[in-house]
C-alpha positions in Angstrom: -116.2 -46.0 -94.1 -112.7 -47.3 -93.2 -111.8 -47.6 -89.6 -109.4 -45.0 -88.0 -106.4 -46.7 -86.5 -104.3 -45.2 -83.7 -101.0 -46.8 -82.4 -99.9 -46.3 -78.9 -96.1 -46.6 -79.2 -94.7 -48.5 -76.2 -91.8 -50.9 -75.6 -91.4 -54.6 -74.6 -91.4 -53.5 -70.9 -94.1 -51.1 -71.4 -96.5 -53.7 -72.9 -96.5 -55.5 -69.5 -95.7 -52.7 -67.0 -97.3 -49.5 -68.3 -100.5 -49.1 -66.1 -101.9 -46.4 -68.4 -101.6 -48.4 -71.5 -105.0 -50.4 -71.0 -107.0 -47.3 -69.9 -105.7 -45.1 -72.8 -106.5 -47.8 -75.4 -110.0 -48.3 -73.9 -110.7 -44.5 -73.9 -109.6 -44.2 -77.5 -112.0 -47.0 -78.4 -114.7 -45.1 -76.6 -113.9 -42.3 -78.9 -114.7 -44.5 -81.8 -111.2 -45.3 -82.8 -109.5 -48.5 -83.4 -106.4 -48.4 -81.0 -103.7 -50.8 -80.1 -100.3 -50.8 -78.3 -97.4 -51.4 -80.6 -93.7 -51.6 -79.6 -91.8 -48.7 -81.2 -89.2 -51.1 -82.6 -91.8 -53.2 -84.6 -91.2 -53.7 -88.2 -91.1 -50.3 -90.0 -94.0 -51.2 -92.3 -96.2 -51.6 -89.3 -96.6 -47.9 -88.9 -97.9 -47.4 -92.4 -101.2 -49.0 -91.2 -102.1 -46.4 -88.7 -103.6 -42.9 -89.1 -101.7 -41.6 -86.1 -99.1 -42.8 -83.6 -98.8 -41.6 -80.0 -95.5 -42.0 -78.2 -96.1 -43.3 -74.8 -94.0 -45.9 -72.7 -91.0 -46.2 -75.1 -88.9 -46.7 -72.0 -85.8 -48.0 -73.4 -85.2 -45.2 -75.8 -82.2 -43.7 -73.8 -80.3 -47.0 -74.3 -80.9 -46.9 -78.0 -81.2 -43.2 -78.7 -79.9 -43.1 -82.3 -82.2 -46.0 -83.3 -85.2 -44.3 -81.5 -84.6 -41.0 -83.2 -84.3 -42.7 -86.6 -87.6 -44.5 -85.8 -89.4 -41.2 -85.0 -88.2 -39.6 -88.2 -89.1 -42.6 -90.3 -92.5 -43.1 -88.7 -93.4 -39.4 -89.1 -93.0 -39.9 -92.8 -95.7 -42.6 -93.0 -98.3 -41.4 -90.3 -98.8 -38.5 -88.0 -96.6 -38.8 -84.9 -97.3 -37.2 -81.5 -95.4 -35.7 -80.1 -93.8 -34.7 -83.4 -90.4 -36.1 -84.3 -88.6 -32.7 -84.1 -90.0 -32.1 -80.6 -89.0 -35.6 -79.6 -85.5 -35.1 -80.9 -85.1 -31.7 -79.1 -86.4 -33.1 -75.7 -84.4 -36.3 -75.6 -81.3 -34.4 -74.6 -81.5 -32.3 -71.4 -79.5 -29.6 -72.9 -83.0 -28.2 -73.7 -82.7 -26.6 -70.2 -80.1 -24.2 -71.7 -82.7 -23.3 -74.3 -85.3 -22.6 -71.6 -83.0 -20.5 -69.5 -82.1 -18.4 -72.5 -85.8 -17.6 -72.9 -85.9 -16.5 -69.3 -87.7 -19.6 -68.0 -86.8 -20.3 -64.4 -84.8 -23.6 -64.4 -82.4 -25.3 -62.0 -79.0 -23.7 -62.7 -77.2 -26.3 -64.7 -73.6 -26.6 -66.0 -73.0 -28.9 -68.9 -69.7 -30.6 -69.6 -69.1 -32.1 -73.1 -66.8 -35.2 -73.6 -63.4 -33.9 -74.5 -64.0 -30.4 -73.0 -61.4 -29.0 -70.6 -63.0 -28.0 -67.3 -61.8 -27.3 -63.7 -63.0 -27.9 -60.2 -64.9 -24.6 -60.4 -67.7 -26.6 -62.1 -68.1 -28.5 -58.8 -68.4 -25.9 -56.0 -67.6 -27.2 -52.5 -69.9 -25.0 -50.6 -73.2 -26.6 -52.0 -74.7 -29.9 -52.5 -74.5 -31.2 -56.1 -76.4 -33.4 -58.4 -74.5 -35.1 -61.3 -76.3 -36.9 -64.1 -76.1 -37.6 -67.9 -77.9 -35.2 -70.3 -79.6 -38.3 -71.9 -81.3 -40.3 -69.2 -84.6 -41.3 -67.7 -85.8 -42.4 -64.3 -82.8 -40.8 -62.6 -80.5 -43.5 -64.1 -76.7 -43.0 -63.5 -77.6 -40.0 -61.3 -76.4 -39.2 -57.7 -76.3 -36.3 -55.4 -73.4 -35.2 -53.2 -73.2 -33.4 -49.9 -71.2 -30.1 -49.7 -67.5 -30.9 -49.5 -67.9 -34.1 -51.5 -67.0 -32.4 -54.7 -64.2 -34.9 -55.5 -66.8 -37.7 -55.5 -69.0 -35.7 -57.8 -66.0 -35.0 -60.2 -65.3 -38.8 -60.3 -68.8 -39.5 -61.1 -68.7 -36.9 -63.9 -65.4 -38.4 -65.3 -66.9 -41.9 -65.5 -69.8 -40.5 -67.6 -67.5 -38.4 -69.8 -65.3 -41.4 -70.4 -68.4 -43.2 -71.7 -68.8 -40.3 -74.3 -71.9 -38.8 -72.4 -72.6 -35.2 -71.8 -72.8 -34.4 -68.0 -75.0 -32.1 -66.1 -74.0 -30.5 -62.8 -76.7 -28.9 -60.7 -77.1 -27.7 -57.2 -79.1 -30.0 -55.0 -82.3 -28.2 -54.0 -83.0 -29.1 -50.5 -86.6 -28.1 -50.7 -87.1 -31.0 -53.2 -87.4 -33.1 -50.0 -90.8 -31.4 -49.6 -91.8 -33.0 -52.8 -91.4 -32.6 -56.6 -94.4 -31.1 -58.4 -95.3 -32.6 -61.8 -97.8 -30.6 -63.9 -99.5 -32.4 -66.8 -100.8 -30.5 -69.9 -102.8 -31.8 -72.8 -102.6 -29.7 -76.0 -101.1 -26.9 -74.0 -103.9 -26.8 -71.5 -103.4 -27.7 -67.8 -104.9 -31.1 -67.0 -103.8 -32.1 -63.4 -100.9 -32.4 -61.2 -99.2 -34.6 -58.6 -96.6 -34.3 -55.9 -94.1 -37.1 -55.4 -91.4 -37.8 -52.9 -87.7 -37.1 -53.4 -85.7 -39.6 -55.5 -82.2 -39.0 -54.5 -82.7 -39.9 -50.9 -79.2 -41.1 -50.1 -76.2 -39.0 -51.0 -73.3 -40.5 -53.0 -75.3 -43.4 -54.3 -76.1 -44.3 -57.9 -79.2 -46.7 -57.7 -80.6 -47.5 -61.1 -83.2 -49.7 -59.4 -84.8 -46.9 -57.4 -88.5 -46.1 -57.7 -88.7 -43.2 -60.1 -91.8 -41.8 -58.7 -92.2 -42.5 -54.9 -95.2 -41.5 -52.8 -97.3 -40.0 -55.6 -100.4 -38.0 -54.4 -102.7 -35.6 -56.2 -101.7 -32.0 -56.0 -103.1 -28.5 -56.5 -100.4 -26.3 -58.0 -100.0 -22.7 -57.0 -100.6 -20.0 -59.6 -96.8 -19.3 -59.6 -96.2 -22.9 -60.3 -98.6 -23.0 -63.2 -97.1 -19.8 -64.7 -93.6 -21.4 -64.5 -94.8 -24.5 -66.2 -96.6 -22.5 -68.9 -93.5 -20.5 -69.5 -91.6 -23.7 -70.1 -94.2 -24.9 -72.6 -94.1 -21.6 -74.4 -90.5 -21.9 -74.9 -90.7 -25.2 -76.8 -89.4 -24.6 -80.3 -92.6 -25.6 -82.1 -95.5 -23.7 -83.6 -97.8 -26.5 -82.3 -98.4 -27.2 -78.6 -97.4 -30.6 -77.4 -100.1 -33.2 -77.4 -99.0 -34.2 -74.0 -96.4 -32.6 -71.6 -95.2 -32.9 -68.0 -93.4 -30.1 -66.4 -91.5 -31.2 -63.3 -90.9 -28.4 -60.8 -89.0 -28.0 -57.5 -88.7 -25.0 -55.1 -85.4 -23.2 -54.8 -84.0 -21.7 -51.7 -86.2 -18.7 -52.0 -89.3 -21.1 -52.4 -89.7 -20.1 -56.0 -90.6 -22.8 -58.5 -88.0 -23.8 -61.0 -88.1 -26.3 -63.8 -86.3 -29.5 -63.2 -87.4 -31.3 -66.4 -89.8 -30.7 -69.3 -90.9 -34.1 -70.4 -92.3 -34.4 -74.0 -91.2 -38.0 -74.9 -92.5 -40.7 -72.8 -93.3 -39.3 -69.4 -95.7 -41.0 -66.9 -98.7 -38.7 -67.0 -100.2 -40.1 -63.7 -103.6 -40.5 -65.4 -105.0 -42.5 -62.6 -104.7 -39.4 -60.3 -107.4 -37.5 -61.9 -110.8 -38.8 -62.8 -110.9 -37.0 -66.1 -107.3 -37.4 -67.2 -107.6 -40.5 -69.5 -110.8 -39.1 -71.1 -109.1 -35.7 -71.7 -106.1 -37.3 -73.4 -108.2 -39.6 -75.6 -110.4 -36.7 -76.7 -107.3 -34.7 -77.7 -106.0 -37.7 -79.7 -109.3 -38.2 -81.4 -109.3 -34.5 -82.3 -105.8 -34.8 -83.8 -107.0 -37.7 -86.0 -110.0 -35.7 -87.1 -107.9 -32.6 -87.6 -110.0 -30.3 -85.5 -108.9 -28.3 -82.4 -109.9 -30.0 -79.2 
């Protein structure tokens, strides 16, 4: 009987810095699979040798988006890719928030501005704090928040991004995020675990691409309403199949209602070390995908 091989798609940085990589590979081997980490930009023929590939710490994809999406499409033709290539493509651009809102999912109110689009200062209201960021980004790169009355600074930030040919997002700054963001992790559509982390945009008017993306992480027990909001976001994903893995990031609005900040289906940190069963649960789901059975 031939061995069953699983690739964990990573990046040059991920090979050395992804804390989950070793435990995931070890857990897959405990499931009887031959697993190994592989940089996503390895030679194309590499992927033909695997029965399944799992996208994990492909951390440089936002800087090489077209190349990454071509890799996902190409790899899906020679092996089974999770999350699937169409889902990856949909989720790499945060305009998916518009799709979620159209399906009545509670999301942070978001205005999008396309390069070349005519827009006015009404997109940057003076009476509220604002967050400006690119629609394709990870780890809060090129993102900043602005205090009420600093809308001119927010507009300059947006113009810089637009001049680079990037789609811009403008959102209200939710003050209650300072109580902590919630991140709910799902495996094959089932809730696995959650964490709470400190706010990222701690200093107004500052773009800091070296900031810690996930400060002060602690285990968290989400409320029923938070779980329902996260499940609604997953239900709106345009796919007949639930994601192998998903992370739904939530914050509280001014009415203390949970709203979706991001739905992460490409390479999110799943905070596997913050729940004793998380690594095993993910490995079991991967093994089930390989064996074509429902976990």
